[in-house]
LORO-680011 format. One record per residue (C-alpha): x, y, z; residue number from 0. Coordinates in Angstrom, 2 decimals, decimal comma, padded with zeros to 5 digits, m for minus. Each point is the difference from the previous one (the first is absolute). Last residue first. Example, Ala and Ser with C-alpha at 12.3 -4.5 7.8 and 13.67 -1.06 7.14 Angstrom:
+---------+---------+---------+-----+
|       x |       y |       z | seq |
+---------+---------+---------+-----+
|  013,67 | m001,06 |  007,14 |   1 |
| m001,37 | m003,44 |  000,66 |   0 |
+---------+---------+---------+-----+
END
This chain:
+---------+---------+---------+-----+
|       x |       y |       z | seq |
+---------+---------+---------+-----+
|  023,35 |  146,83 | m146,43 | 323 |
|  003,71 |  000,57 |  000,27 | 322 |
|  002,37 | m002,12 | m002,20 | 321 |
|  002,95 |  002,34 |  000,47 | 320 |
|  000,29 |  000,83 | m003,70 | 319 |
| m003,76 |  000,27 | m000,46 | 318 |
| m000,16 |  002,38 |  003,05 | 317 |
|  002,75 |  002,17 | m001,52 | 316 |
| m001,94 |  000,16 | m003,28 | 315 |
| m003,16 |  001,02 |  001,72 | 314 |
|  001,75 |  002,88 |  001,72 | 313 |
|  001,80 |  001,09 | m003,18 | 312 |
| m003,34 |  000,00 | m001,90 | 311 |
| m001,51 |  002,28 |  002,70 | 310 |
|  002,90 |  002,43 | m000,20 | 309 |
| m000,21 |  000,10 | m003,80 | 308 |
| m003,78 |  000,43 |  000,16 | 307 |
|  000,34 |  002,90 |  002,44 | 306 |
|  002,53 |  001,78 | m002,18 | 305 |
| m002,06 | m000,58 | m003,14 | 304 |
| m003,07 |  001,33 |  001,74 | 303 |
|  001,26 |  003,13 |  001,64 | 302 |
|  000,55 |  000,11 |  003,74 | 301 |
| m000,68 |  003,33 |  001,79 | 300 |
| m003,68 |  000,14 |  000,67 | 299 |
| m000,91 |  003,28 |  001,63 | 298 |
| m001,70 |  000,50 |  003,35 | 297 |
|  000,14 |  003,36 |  001,75 | 296 |
| m002,91 | m000,93 |  002,31 | 295 |
| m002,73 |  002,47 | m000,74 | 294 |
|  000,95 |  001,32 | m003,44 | 293 |
|  001,62 | m003,19 | m001,41 | 292 |
| m002,51 | m002,36 |  001,52 | 291 |
| m002,81 |  002,10 | m001,41 | 290 |
|  001,65 |  000,34 | m003,41 | 289 |
|  000,33 | m003,78 | m000,34 | 288 |
| m002,14 | m000,44 | m003,09 | 287 |
|  000,05 | m003,69 | m000,79 | 286 |
|  000,05 | m001,98 | m003,22 | 285 |
| m002,03 | m003,26 | m000,42 | 284 |
| m001,46 | m001,00 | m003,37 | 283 |
| m001,50 | m003,25 | m001,25 | 282 |
| m000,62 | m001,80 |  003,26 | 281 |
| m000,84 | m003,58 | m000,74 | 280 |
| m003,08 | m002,22 |  000,16 | 279 |
|  001,26 | m003,65 | m000,08 | 278 |
|  001,08 | m002,68 | m002,46 | 277 |
|  002,21 |  002,09 | m002,25 | 276 |
|  001,01 | m002,07 | m003,05 | 275 |
|  003,72 | m000,60 | m000,42 | 274 |
|  002,77 |  002,07 | m001,72 | 273 |
|  003,67 | m000,71 | m000,42 | 272 |
|  003,13 |  002,03 |  000,51 | 271 |
|  003,03 | m002,01 | m000,96 | 270 |
|  002,74 | m001,67 |  002,05 | 269 |
|  003,71 |  000,73 |  000,00 | 268 |
| m000,26 |  002,56 |  002,82 | 267 |
|  002,82 |  002,53 |  000,26 | 266 |
| m001,51 |  001,16 |  003,29 | 265 |
| m000,22 |  003,69 | m000,85 | 264 |
| m001,29 | m000,64 | m003,54 | 263 |
| m002,58 | m002,67 |  000,90 | 262 |
| m001,13 |  002,10 |  002,97 | 261 |
| m000,41 |  003,05 | m002,14 | 260 |
| m001,97 | m001,93 | m002,66 | 259 |
| m002,28 | m001,55 |  002,59 | 258 |
| m000,74 |  003,47 |  001,38 | 257 |
| m000,69 |  001,38 | m003,50 | 256 |
| m002,53 | m002,81 | m000,53 | 255 |
| m001,60 |  000,75 |  003,40 | 254 |
| m000,40 |  003,58 | m001,19 | 253 |
|  001,97 |  002,60 |  001,85 | 252 |
| m000,44 |  002,58 |  002,83 | 251 |
|  003,15 |  000,57 |  001,97 | 250 |
| m000,27 |  003,81 |  000,09 | 249 |
| m003,32 | m000,34 |  001,85 | 248 |
|  001,83 | m001,33 |  003,03 | 247 |
| m002,13 | m001,18 |  002,89 | 246 |
| m001,45 |  000,73 |  003,45 | 245 |
| m003,56 |  001,34 | m000,07 | 244 |
| m000,91 |  001,46 |  003,39 | 243 |
| m002,98 | m000,16 |  002,25 | 242 |
| m000,46 |  002,47 |  002,91 | 241 |
| m001,11 |  000,11 |  003,64 | 240 |
|  003,52 |  000,58 |  001,30 | 239 |
|  002,56 |  000,50 | m002,74 | 238 |
|  000,70 |  003,70 |  000,59 | 237 |
|  001,78 | m000,83 |  003,29 | 236 |
|  002,70 | m001,84 | m001,95 | 235 |
|  001,62 | m003,07 |  001,53 | 234 |
| m001,90 | m003,16 | m000,92 | 233 |
| m001,26 |  001,30 | m003,35 | 232 |
|  003,51 |  001,17 | m000,77 | 231 |
|  001,29 | m003,45 |  000,84 | 230 |
| m002,59 | m001,54 | m002,31 | 229 |
|  001,07 |  002,22 | m002,87 | 228 |
|  003,62 | m000,94 |  000,53 | 227 |
| m000,98 | m003,68 |  000,11 | 226 |
| m001,80 |  000,32 | m003,40 | 225 |
|  003,06 |  001,73 | m001,42 | 224 |
|  002,23 | m002,78 |  001,26 | 223 |
| m002,38 | m002,52 | m001,58 | 222 |
|  000,36 |  001,43 | m003,52 | 221 |
| m003,35 |  001,26 | m001,34 | 220 |
| m001,22 | m001,12 | m003,38 | 219 |
| m002,58 |  001,96 | m002,03 | 218 |
| m002,03 | m002,54 | m001,91 | 217 |
| m001,46 | m000,16 | m003,53 | 216 |
| m001,77 | m002,94 | m001,56 | 215 |
|  000,93 | m000,25 | m003,74 | 214 |
|  001,60 | m003,40 |  000,49 | 213 |
| m002,45 | m001,86 | m002,26 | 212 |
| m001,46 | m002,25 |  002,76 | 211 |
|  002,11 | m002,02 |  002,41 | 210 |
|  003,66 |  000,61 | m000,83 | 209 |
|  002,42 | m002,90 |  000,36 | 208 |
|  003,75 |  000,62 |  000,04 | 207 |
|  001,60 | m003,08 | m001,60 | 206 |
|  002,49 | m002,05 |  002,04 | 205 |
|  003,73 |  000,50 |  000,52 | 204 |
| m000,43 | m000,51 |  003,77 | 203 |
|  001,10 |  003,55 |  000,66 | 202 |
| m002,63 |  001,29 | m002,39 | 201 |
| m002,79 | m002,13 |  001,48 | 200 |
|  000,83 |  001,19 |  003,49 | 199 |
|  000,17 |  003,60 | m001,15 | 198 |
| m003,35 | m000,13 | m001,90 | 197 |
| m001,89 | m001,61 |  002,81 | 196 |
|  001,45 |  002,36 |  002,65 | 195 |
| m000,83 |  003,00 | m002,15 | 194 |
| m003,49 | m001,11 | m000,86 | 193 |
| m001,13 | m000,71 |  003,55 | 192 |
| m000,39 | m002,91 |  002,33 | 191 |
|  001,27 | m000,75 |  003,49 | 190 |
|  003,35 |  001,14 |  001,33 | 189 |
|  001,97 |  003,18 | m000,69 | 188 |
|  003,25 |  000,28 |  001,92 | 187 |
|  001,69 |  002,29 | m002,49 | 186 |
| m002,48 |  002,27 | m001,82 | 185 |
| m003,62 |  000,48 | m000,95 | 184 |
| m003,05 |  002,13 |  001,03 | 183 |
| m002,89 |  000,43 | m002,33 | 182 |
| m001,64 |  003,16 |  001,33 | 181 |
| m000,30 | m000,03 |  003,81 | 180 |
| m002,95 |  001,84 |  001,55 | 179 |
|  000,84 |  001,31 |  003,47 | 178 |
| m002,49 |  000,61 |  002,78 | 177 |
|  000,65 |  002,07 |  003,15 | 176 |
| m001,52 | m000,43 |  003,43 | 175 |
|  000,45 |  001,92 |  003,21 | 174 |
| m003,12 | m001,52 |  001,83 | 173 |
| m002,19 |  002,87 |  001,11 | 172 |
| m003,12 | m002,13 |  000,54 | 171 |
| m002,50 |  001,40 | m002,47 | 170 |
|  002,16 |  001,57 | m002,76 | 169 |
|  003,04 | m002,19 |  000,43 | 168 |
| m001,91 | m003,25 |  000,36 | 167 |
| m002,09 |  000,97 | m003,07 | 166 |
|  003,08 |  000,75 | m002,14 | 165 |
|  001,43 | m003,44 |  000,86 | 164 |
| m003,38 | m001,63 | m000,66 | 163 |
| m000,24 |  001,60 | m003,43 | 162 |
|  003,51 | m001,28 | m000,79 | 161 |
| m000,94 | m003,50 |  001,13 | 160 |
| m003,11 |  000,04 | m002,24 | 159 |
|  002,23 |  001,09 | m002,88 | 158 |
|  002,28 | m002,95 |  000,63 | 157 |
| m002,93 | m002,46 |  000,01 | 156 |
| m001,45 |  001,54 | m003,16 | 155 |
|  003,33 | m000,07 | m001,88 | 154 |
|  000,69 | m003,64 |  000,98 | 153 |
| m003,59 | m001,17 | m000,75 | 152 |
|  000,38 |  001,59 | m003,45 | 151 |
|  001,70 | m002,95 | m001,67 | 150 |
| m002,85 | m002,25 |  001,12 | 149 |
| m002,42 |  001,43 | m002,53 | 148 |
| m003,39 | m000,58 |  001,72 | 147 |
| m000,79 |  003,63 |  000,47 | 146 |
|  001,19 |  002,02 | m002,95 | 145 |
|  003,34 |  001,80 | m000,02 | 144 |
|  001,38 |  002,58 |  002,36 | 143 |
|  000,14 |  003,79 |  000,03 | 142 |
|  001,39 |  002,45 |  002,50 | 141 |
| m000,70 |  003,58 | m001,24 | 140 |
|  003,00 |  002,27 | m000,09 | 139 |
|  000,70 |  001,94 |  003,23 | 138 |
|  003,27 | m001,89 |  000,66 | 137 |
|  001,17 |  000,79 | m003,52 | 136 |
| m000,10 | m002,17 | m003,07 | 135 |
|  002,53 |  000,69 | m002,69 | 134 |
| m001,77 | m002,42 | m002,32 | 133 |
| m001,92 | m002,84 |  001,74 | 132 |
| m002,09 | m002,22 | m002,25 | 131 |
| m000,58 | m003,53 |  001,56 | 130 |
| m001,20 |  001,14 |  003,38 | 129 |
|  001,30 |  002,88 |  002,18 | 128 |
| m000,17 | m002,09 |  003,18 | 127 |
|  002,72 | m002,16 | m001,66 | 126 |
|  002,65 |  002,46 |  001,17 | 125 |
| m000,08 | m001,73 |  003,36 | 124 |
| m000,59 |  000,53 |  003,72 | 123 |
|  002,71 | m000,42 |  002,57 | 122 |
| m000,96 |  001,51 |  003,42 | 121 |
|  002,42 |  002,19 |  001,92 | 120 |
| m000,75 |  000,46 |  003,74 | 119 |
|  001,78 |  002,89 |  001,73 | 118 |
|  000,80 |  001,39 |  003,43 | 117 |
| m001,42 | m002,82 |  002,16 | 116 |
|  000,85 |  000,16 |  003,64 | 115 |
| m003,42 |  000,72 |  001,59 | 114 |
| m001,74 | m001,37 | m003,11 | 113 |
|  000,98 | m003,52 |  000,99 | 112 |
| m003,48 | m001,57 | m000,04 | 111 |
| m001,02 |  002,26 | m002,95 | 110 |
|  002,91 | m001,37 | m002,06 | 109 |
| m001,08 | m003,54 |  000,79 | 108 |
| m003,43 |  000,93 | m001,31 | 107 |
|  001,64 |  001,28 | m003,20 | 106 |
|  002,03 | m003,19 | m000,36 | 105 |
| m003,05 | m002,28 |  000,50 | 104 |
| m001,97 |  002,03 | m002,54 | 103 |
|  002,88 | m000,40 | m002,50 | 102 |
| m000,10 | m003,76 |  000,57 | 101 |
| m003,79 | m000,05 | m000,43 | 100 |
|  000,16 |  001,81 | m003,34 |  99 |
|  003,20 | m001,22 | m001,65 |  98 |
|  000,12 | m003,42 |  001,53 |  97 |
| m003,70 | m000,78 | m000,38 |  96 |
| m000,38 |  001,44 | m003,52 |  95 |
|  003,06 | m001,81 | m001,38 |  94 |
| m000,98 | m003,24 |  001,78 |  93 |
| m003,34 |  000,16 | m001,79 |  92 |
|  001,57 |  000,87 | m003,36 |  91 |
|  002,37 | m002,99 |  000,21 |  90 |
|  001,13 | m001,31 | m003,42 |  89 |
| m000,49 |  003,34 | m001,77 |  88 |
|  001,70 |  001,94 |  002,75 |  87 |
|  002,94 | m002,37 |  000,09 |  86 |
|  000,46 |  000,18 | m003,76 |  85 |
| m000,26 |  003,82 | m000,05 |  84 |
|  002,55 |  000,57 |  002,78 |  83 |
| m000,94 |  001,30 |  003,46 |  82 |
| m001,50 | m001,15 |  003,30 |  81 |
|  000,83 |  002,35 |  002,81 |  80 |
|  002,57 |  001,08 |  002,58 |  79 |
|  001,66 |  003,33 | m000,43 |  78 |
| m001,54 |  001,78 |  002,97 |  77 |
|  002,74 |  002,23 |  001,40 |  76 |
| m000,47 |  000,80 |  003,71 |  75 |
|  001,83 |  002,70 |  001,88 |  74 |
|  000,52 |  000,91 |  003,66 |  73 |
| m000,65 | m003,52 |  001,22 |  72 |
| m000,82 | m000,53 |  003,71 |  71 |
| m002,52 | m002,72 | m000,70 |  70 |
| m000,22 | m000,85 | m003,66 |  69 |
|  001,29 | m003,59 |  000,38 |  68 |
| m002,78 | m000,93 |  002,39 |  67 |
| m002,73 |  001,56 | m002,27 |  66 |
|  001,28 | m001,81 | m003,02 |  65 |
|  000,11 | m003,28 |  001,99 |  64 |
| m003,56 |  000,44 |  001,20 |  63 |
| m001,35 |  000,91 | m003,40 |  62 |
|  001,46 | m003,13 | m001,65 |  61 |
| m001,20 |  000,75 | m003,60 |  60 |
|  003,29 |  002,02 | m000,30 |  59 |
|  001,83 | m003,34 |  000,05 |  58 |
|  002,89 | m001,12 |  002,13 |  57 |
|  003,66 | m000,87 |  000,27 |  56 |
|  001,73 |  002,63 |  002,13 |  55 |
|  003,41 |  001,29 | m000,96 |  54 |
|  001,92 |  002,33 |  002,25 |  53 |
|  002,38 |  002,50 | m001,50 |  52 |
|  002,52 |  002,21 |  001,88 |  51 |
|  002,41 | m002,81 |  000,63 |  50 |
|  000,25 | m000,80 | m003,75 |  49 |
| m000,43 | m003,74 | m000,62 |  48 |
| m002,64 |  000,32 | m002,72 |  47 |
|  001,87 |  002,87 | m001,66 |  46 |
|  002,81 | m002,40 | m000,99 |  45 |
| m002,42 | m001,48 | m002,51 |  44 |
| m001,55 | m003,45 | m000,38 |  43 |
| m002,98 |  000,92 |  002,20 |  42 |
| m000,95 |  003,21 | m001,74 |  41 |
| m001,39 | m000,27 | m003,55 |  40 |
| m002,75 | m002,49 |  000,94 |  39 |
| m003,34 | m000,13 | m001,78 |  38 |
| m002,58 | m002,05 |  001,90 |  37 |
|  002,31 |  000,66 |  002,92 |  36 |
| m002,91 |  000,56 |  002,44 |  35 |
|  001,52 |  003,43 |  000,84 |  34 |
|  000,72 |  002,38 |  002,93 |  33 |
|  003,16 |  002,04 | m000,02 |  32 |
|  000,69 |  001,74 |  003,35 |  31 |
|  002,51 |  002,83 | m000,24 |  30 |
|  001,97 |  002,00 |  002,55 |  29 |
|  001,55 |  003,07 | m001,60 |  28 |
|  003,29 |  001,51 | m001,13 |  27 |
|  001,66 | m002,83 | m001,92 |  26 |
| m003,25 | m001,69 | m001,00 |  25 |
| m001,70 |  002,74 | m001,95 |  24 |
|  001,39 | m000,07 | m003,55 |  23 |
|  000,42 | m003,84 |  000,02 |  22 |
| m003,59 | m000,31 |  001,31 |  21 |
| m001,31 |  001,78 | m003,08 |  20 |
|  001,60 | m002,48 | m002,33 |  19 |
| m001,47 | m002,83 |  002,07 |  18 |
| m003,49 |  001,46 | m000,04 |  17 |
|  000,17 |  000,75 | m003,70 |  16 |
|  000,78 | m003,56 | m000,98 |  15 |
| m001,88 | m001,80 |  002,78 |  14 |
|  001,35 | m001,18 |  003,30 |  13 |
| m001,52 |  002,99 |  001,85 |  12 |
| m003,47 | m000,70 | m001,23 |  11 |
| m001,05 |  001,99 |  003,06 |  10 |
|  002,73 |  002,35 |  001,01 |   9 |
|  000,02 |  001,10 |  003,64 |   8 |
|  002,29 |  002,92 |  000,90 |   7 |
|  001,37 |  001,08 |  003,34 |   6 |
|  001,89 |  003,28 | m000,44 |   5 |
|  003,47 |  001,10 |  001,14 |   4 |
|  000,68 |  001,68 | m003,33 |   3 |
| m002,13 |  000,85 | m002,97 |   2 |
|  001,82 |  001,98 | m002,68 |   1 |
| m000,37 |  003,80 |  000,19 |   0 |
+---------+---------+---------+-----+
END
């Protein structure tokens, strides 16, 4: 049954996934969206003024504020974190601080409101599986790259948060669940990412730039499917104490194939060009979602071309209206 009459705190609530999730929850629940607006998909939307949504500007490193906002909440969704390859490479220290200390602050806030708390969903990442991840399941070994390679500070920090969430459940009885998103995209996306970069270039009539040879493989998950998986993790009793891959293995393509699809669907006049890769990349990432299917009833429903067409339409509408 959909959540109704609940009080829900969403950290990173102005982000891409947080805002999309809020749209699904706001009509029947009371929401508090907390965010430092480093990436803002919320404030210029009609959702921002919804009577059931309260926005609080703040950072998950502010333990006192997180604890204050958590009081009386029935559900907490911890979406806040540093993400994006370029951001991680530029600020590995900030990445570790926000993703590790911030998650610790949220879990401690959950303990402080454990009398009312029904579920705490922590966002991990598919990057915990390292650079080669073919049909990886939740029980697959988590692997990262060598120490000193800044790219892996993100995966390590998210994996640490996931271990903390499980520990707080096992030792303190906190009703935690972790979700591992696999390459989420769709309308409302902010920040970096191949799909956004390709679409914006296509709509501007520019060339689509691939870093590397384009043979890297990703399984893309439309944001509505990611939100559906998150809602199941919030609602289903089987989710407590577990981690779940959320993705769509049917949407696995090479980066070159992805660029070709976006070029075709957008009617792009530019060419596909290649540039040297200046960072350590993930070569293969395809999830196994059998656990989420069997325990939660999750099934991705949006196929890649449909999702890309809907995403292109959203970016095109923003370009026509001059939105940033």
